[in-house]
C-alpha positions as CSV (number, residue, x, y, z in Angstrom):
1,M,-26.2,25.2,57.2
2,R,-24.9,22.3,55.4
3,R,-28.3,20.9,54.9
4,V,-29.4,24.2,53.4
5,L,-26.5,24.2,50.9
6,V,-27.2,20.6,49.9
7,A,-30.9,21.5,49.4
8,A,-30.0,24.5,47.3
9,V,-27.6,22.5,45.1
10,L,-30.3,19.8,44.6
11,V,-33.0,22.4,43.6
12,A,-30.5,24.1,41.2
13,A,-29.7,20.7,39.7
14,A,-33.4,19.9,39.2
15,L,-34.1,23.2,37.6
16,S,-31.2,22.9,35.3
17,I,-32.3,19.5,34.1
18,G,-35.8,20.7,33.4
19,G,-34.5,23.9,31.8
20,A,-32.1,22.0,29.5
21,R,-35.0,20.3,27.8
22,A,-35.6,21.6,24.3
23,Y,-38.9,21.6,22.4
24,F,-39.2,21.6,18.6
25,T,-41.2,24.4,17.1
26,A,-42.2,25.5,13.6
27,Q,-43.8,28.5,11.9
28,A,-45.4,29.1,8.5
29,E,-45.9,32.5,6.9
30,V,-49.0,33.3,4.8
31,K,-47.9,36.2,2.6
32,D,-49.6,39.0,0.7
33,N,-52.9,39.2,2.5
34,V,-54.9,42.2,1.2
35,I,-58.2,43.4,2.7
36,T,-60.2,45.9,0.7
37,A,-63.3,47.8,1.9
38,G,-66.4,47.5,-0.2
39,T,-68.0,50.4,-2.0
40,V,-71.6,51.8,-2.3
41,A,-72.1,53.6,-5.6
42,L,-74.9,54.1,-8.0
43,S,-75.9,55.7,-11.3
44,V,-79.2,56.7,-12.8
45,E,-80.7,56.9,-16.3
46,P,-81.8,59.3,-17.5
47,T,-79.5,61.8,-15.7
48,A,-81.8,64.7,-16.3
49,A,-85.5,65.5,-16.8
50,A,-86.7,62.0,-15.7
51,L,-90.2,63.3,-14.8
52,S,-90.6,66.1,-17.4
53,I,-94.2,66.1,-18.5
54,D,-95.8,68.6,-20.9
55,P,-98.8,69.1,-20.8
56,L,-100.6,67.5,-17.9
57,A,-104.4,68.0,-17.4
58,P,-106.5,67.4,-14.3
59,G,-107.5,63.7,-14.0
60,E,-104.6,62.6,-16.2
61,T,-101.5,60.5,-15.2
62,V,-98.3,60.1,-17.1
63,V,-95.7,57.3,-16.5
64,R,-92.0,57.9,-16.5
65,E,-89.2,55.5,-15.7
66,M,-85.8,55.8,-14.2
67,V,-83.2,53.1,-14.0
68,V,-81.1,52.9,-10.8
69,R,-77.9,50.9,-11.3
70,N,-75.7,49.6,-8.4
71,T,-72.2,50.4,-9.6
72,G,-70.6,49.5,-6.3
73,V,-69.5,46.1,-5.0
74,L,-71.9,45.9,-2.0
75,P,-75.7,45.5,-2.1
76,L,-77.6,48.7,-1.5
77,D,-80.9,50.1,-0.5
78,A,-82.0,53.1,-2.6
79,V,-84.6,55.7,-1.6
80,T,-86.0,58.3,-4.0
81,T,-87.2,61.7,-2.8
82,A,-88.2,64.9,-4.7
83,A,-87.6,68.6,-4.0
84,K,-89.2,71.6,-5.7
85,K,-86.5,73.9,-7.1
86,A,-88.7,76.5,-8.9
87,G,-92.3,77.1,-9.9
88,Y,-95.7,77.3,-8.4
89,T,-96.2,75.8,-4.9
90,D,-100.0,75.2,-5.6
91,L,-99.2,72.9,-8.5
92,W,-96.3,71.2,-6.6
93,N,-98.7,70.5,-3.7
94,A,-101.4,69.2,-6.1
95,L,-99.2,66.7,-8.0
96,T,-99.7,63.0,-7.0
97,C,-97.2,60.2,-7.5
98,V,-97.2,56.4,-7.4
99,A,-93.7,54.9,-7.5
100,S,-93.3,51.1,-8.1
101,V,-90.6,48.6,-8.8
102,D,-91.6,45.4,-10.6
103,G,-95.2,46.0,-9.8
104,T,-94.7,46.6,-6.1
105,V,-95.7,50.0,-4.9
106,V,-92.9,51.7,-2.9
107,Y,-94.7,55.1,-2.6
108,E,-98.1,56.5,-3.1
109,G,-99.1,60.1,-2.2
110,P,-98.2,63.7,-3.0
111,L,-95.0,64.1,-5.1
112,A,-94.1,66.9,-2.7
113,S,-93.6,64.5,0.2
114,M,-92.3,61.5,-1.7
115,A,-89.8,59.2,0.1
116,T,-90.0,55.7,-1.3
117,R,-89.5,52.6,0.7
118,P,-86.0,51.3,0.3
119,V,-85.4,49.4,-3.0
120,R,-82.8,46.6,-2.6
121,I,-80.3,46.4,-5.5
122,A,-77.6,43.8,-5.6
123,A,-74.1,44.7,-6.7
124,G,-73.9,45.1,-10.5
125,K,-77.6,45.0,-10.9
126,A,-80.3,47.6,-11.7
127,A,-83.8,48.4,-10.7
128,T,-86.4,50.3,-12.9
129,I,-88.5,52.7,-10.8
130,R,-91.8,53.6,-12.5
131,Y,-93.3,56.9,-11.5
132,T,-97.0,57.6,-12.3
133,V,-97.5,61.4,-11.9
134,G,-100.8,63.2,-12.1
135,I,-103.0,66.1,-11.2
136,P,-106.2,65.2,-9.4
137,A,-109.5,65.6,-11.4
138,S,-110.7,68.0,-8.7
139,A,-107.9,70.5,-9.5
140,G,-109.2,74.0,-10.3
141,N,-108.6,76.4,-13.1
142,D,-106.1,78.3,-10.9
143,L,-103.4,75.6,-11.8
144,Q,-103.7,76.4,-15.6
145,G,-100.3,77.3,-17.1
146,D,-98.4,76.7,-13.8
147,Y,-95.2,74.8,-13.8
148,V,-92.8,73.2,-11.3
149,R,-89.1,72.5,-11.7
150,A,-88.1,69.7,-9.4
151,S,-85.1,67.4,-8.7
152,L,-85.2,63.7,-7.9
153,Y,-82.7,62.4,-5.4
154,V,-81.7,58.8,-5.1
155,D,-79.9,58.1,-1.8
156,A,-78.2,54.8,-1.3
157,Q,-77.1,53.0,1.8
158,Q,-75.3,49.7,2.2
159,A,-77.9,47.0,2.6
160,H,-77.9,45.2,6.0
């Protein structure tokens, strides 16, 4: 029993010696850290009637331009689509469109199904999209006097 007590006292003494050691420490604070999420935003010019054409004859094409400006702080990819809002479906289906940016074609086909390839625009920069709209030379007399009212949509997504 005495041996057990001596052993316990020795263990307690050893632990207290090791526990009495002090280690120096230090800490620094880095204040006022702010993290802000980026934004994806755009504007277009003109804001109305970008593709208005009067009159357009079979076999003719007319060029119209629209400037898409990245007003956000992140780079974006912009895609342009079109939708018929009023008018004659036969004319809408006959219209052709070639969309290009800096000479690179991003869409070619019917205006009715236009969805351009994404156009990358850096933050604070702009891209001019050039639309060449026409009626095929093979269009018949049944399109005379028809009209179409359409909207262009520019959808932007953060570039990755």
